[in-house]
C-alpha positions in Angstrom: 51.2 30.2 36.5 52.9 31.8 39.5 56.3 30.4 38.4 55.7 31.7 34.9 54.6 35.1 36.2 57.7 35.4 38.4 59.9 34.4 35.5 58.2 37.1 33.3 58.8 39.7 36.0 62.4 38.7 36.4 63.0 39.0 32.6 61.2 42.3 32.5 63.4 43.8 35.4 66.5 42.5 33.8 65.7 44.1 30.4 64.6 47.4 31.9 67.3 47.9 34.6 68.6 51.0 32.9 65.3 52.8 33.0 64.5 54.9 36.0 62.2 57.8 37.0 63.9 61.2 36.7 62.7 63.7 39.4 63.5 67.3 39.8 64.9 69.3 36.9 65.6 72.9 36.3 62.0 73.9 37.0 61.9 74.7 40.8 58.1 75.5 40.9 55.9 72.7 42.1 52.8 72.8 39.9 50.7 69.7 40.1 49.1 68.4 36.9 47.9 65.0 35.7 46.4 62.9 32.9 43.2 60.8 33.0 42.1 58.1 30.6 39.8 55.1 30.3 39.6 52.1 28.0 35.9 51.2 27.4 34.9 47.5 27.5 38.3 45.9 27.2 36.8 42.6 28.3 33.4 40.9 28.4 32.3 42.1 31.9 31.7 45.7 30.6 34.0 47.2 33.2 36.4 49.8 31.8 40.1 50.0 32.7 41.0 53.3 34.3 44.4 55.0 34.3 45.8 58.3 35.6 49.2 59.8 36.5 50.5 63.0 38.1 53.6 65.2 37.8 55.0 68.0 39.9 56.4 70.0 37.0 57.2 69.8 33.3 60.7 68.6 33.7 60.1 65.8 36.2 58.9 62.3 35.7 55.6 61.1 37.1 55.3 61.0 40.9 52.2 58.8 40.8 50.6 56.5 38.3 47.8 53.9 38.6 46.0 51.5 36.4 43.1 49.2 37.4 39.6 48.0 36.4 36.5 49.9 37.5 34.2 48.2 40.0 31.1 49.3 38.1 29.8 48.5 34.7 30.0 51.3 32.2 27.2 52.1 29.7 29.3 54.2 27.3 32.8 55.4 26.5 31.9 58.8 27.9 30.8 57.2 31.2 34.1 55.3 31.4 36.0 58.6 31.0 33.8 60.1 33.7 34.7 57.2 36.0 38.4 57.8 35.3 38.1 61.6 35.9 36.3 61.0 39.1 39.2 58.9 40.5 41.8 61.3 39.1 40.2 64.4 40.6 39.8 62.8 44.0 43.5 61.8 43.9 44.3 65.4 42.8 42.4 66.8 45.8 44.4 64.5 48.1 47.7 65.4 46.5 46.9 69.2 46.7 46.3 68.8 50.5 49.5 66.8 50.9 51.6 69.3 49.1 50.0 72.1 51.2 51.2 70.4 54.3 54.7 70.2 52.9 54.6 73.9 52.2 53.9 73.8 48.4 50.4 75.3 48.4 48.8 75.0 44.9 47.6 78.6 44.2 46.1 77.7 40.9 43.7 75.0 39.7 45.3 71.6 39.1 45.1 70.9 35.3 43.8 67.4 34.4 44.3 66.5 30.7 41.7 64.3 29.1 41.1 63.2 25.5 37.3 62.9 25.9 35.6 66.0 24.6 32.2 64.7 25.7 33.2 63.9 29.3 34.9 67.3 29.6 31.8 69.1 28.3 29.5 67.1 30.6 31.5 68.1 33.7 32.3 71.7 32.7 28.8 72.7 31.5 26.9 70.2 33.6 24.3 69.5 30.9 22.8 66.4 32.6 20.2 64.6 30.6 18.4 61.3 30.8 21.5 59.5 29.5 23.6 60.6 32.4 21.2 61.0 35.2 22.3 57.7 36.8 25.8 59.2 37.5 24.5 62.5 38.8 26.4 62.2 42.1 29.7 61.8 40.4 28.9 64.7 38.0 27.8 66.9 40.9 31.1 66.3 42.7 33.3 66.8 39.6 31.4 70.0 38.6 31.8 71.4 42.1 35.6 70.9 42.0 35.7 72.8 38.7 33.6 75.6 40.1 35.8 75.8 43.3 38.8 76.0 40.9 40.5 73.1 42.6 40.9 71.5 39.1 40.7 72.5 35.5 40.0 70.1 32.7 41.9 70.6 29.5 41.6 68.6 26.2 44.7 66.8 24.9 44.9 64.8 21.7 45.0 61.1 22.0 48.5 61.1 20.3 49.9 62.8 23.4 47.6 61.4 26.1 50.2 59.9 28.4 47.7 57.9 30.5 46.9 55.9 27.3 49.7 53.6 28.3 48.0 52.8 31.5 44.7 51.6 29.9 45.5 49.6 26.8 48.1 47.9 24.6 49.9 50.3 22.3 52.1 50.1 19.3 55.8 49.8 20.1 56.7 53.4 19.1 53.8 54.8 21.1 54.6 52.6 24.1 58.2 53.8 24.1 57.1 57.5 23.7 54.8 57.4 26.6 57.3 55.4 28.7 59.7 58.3 28.3 57.0 60.8 29.3 56.3 58.8 32.4 59.9 58.4 33.4 61.5 61.6 32.3 58.7 64.2 32.0 57.9 66.7 29.3 61.2 68.4 28.8 59.7 71.7 29.9 57.1 71.7 27.1 53.4 72.1 28.1 51.1 69.7 26.4 48.6 71.5 24.1 46.2 70.4 21.4 42.8 71.1 20.1 40.1 68.6 19.1 40.4 67.5 15.6 37.8 69.1 13.3 35.5 66.8 11.4 36.4 66.7 7.7 33.8 68.6 5.5 31.6 66.4 3.4 32.4 66.5 -0.3 29.3 67.2 -2.3 29.0 65.6 -5.7 28.8 67.9 -8.8 26.4 65.5 -10.4 22.8 64.6 -9.8 21.2 61.3 -10.7 18.0 60.9 -12.7 16.0 58.2 -10.8 14.0 57.3 -13.9 16.8 56.8 -16.5 19.7 56.2 -14.1 21.9 58.7 -15.9 24.0 61.4 -14.2 23.7 65.1 -15.1 26.1 67.9 -14.2 24.4 70.3 -11.8 25.6 73.4 -13.6 26.2 72.8 -17.3 23.9 69.8 -17.8 26.7 67.6 -19.2 26.1 63.9 -19.0 
């Protein structure tokens, strides 16, 4: 297994030797932001895979990326996303302090992009109920960081959720797209998207007679 793993790594490095992280760019402002994502129940132990990454500006590649399994069992996909956001925000607090020591004080809240509407609402509004009481300590900490304006959670559609590549297998086009985002950045374009609206239910223009089984038009009584 070790030999096969080493061979796989060697072939991977040989095939991707032209790829590299692009740092810097025309944007001289250091403005930390990141992505957070989780893959709920990828295996049988009910422990989600967490992934997150950070950038210094919109024209630079990622300066930090991590993917690993959570140590705790998750009860829902929302809880898995909360686990990921907890680690992401703690890393963001550390990076903000590190940048401050280097002279790049972050004057605004660090934006964290997530594709979980429910986890974002749970942290922002802090509407804790019986289903989330067991993670109250995590939620207290995350909500506090939002109130202190150290971080700001923003929704981003799954189609442009860069951290998705760190939590699950993707299609080849999607994998290539997010690889470019990680290595080369956003080309100066800020990610932005709104939650997809649920499609409206189409109501039938006919009603069924339960006695005869026939259908009658609701307005002109045509059968």
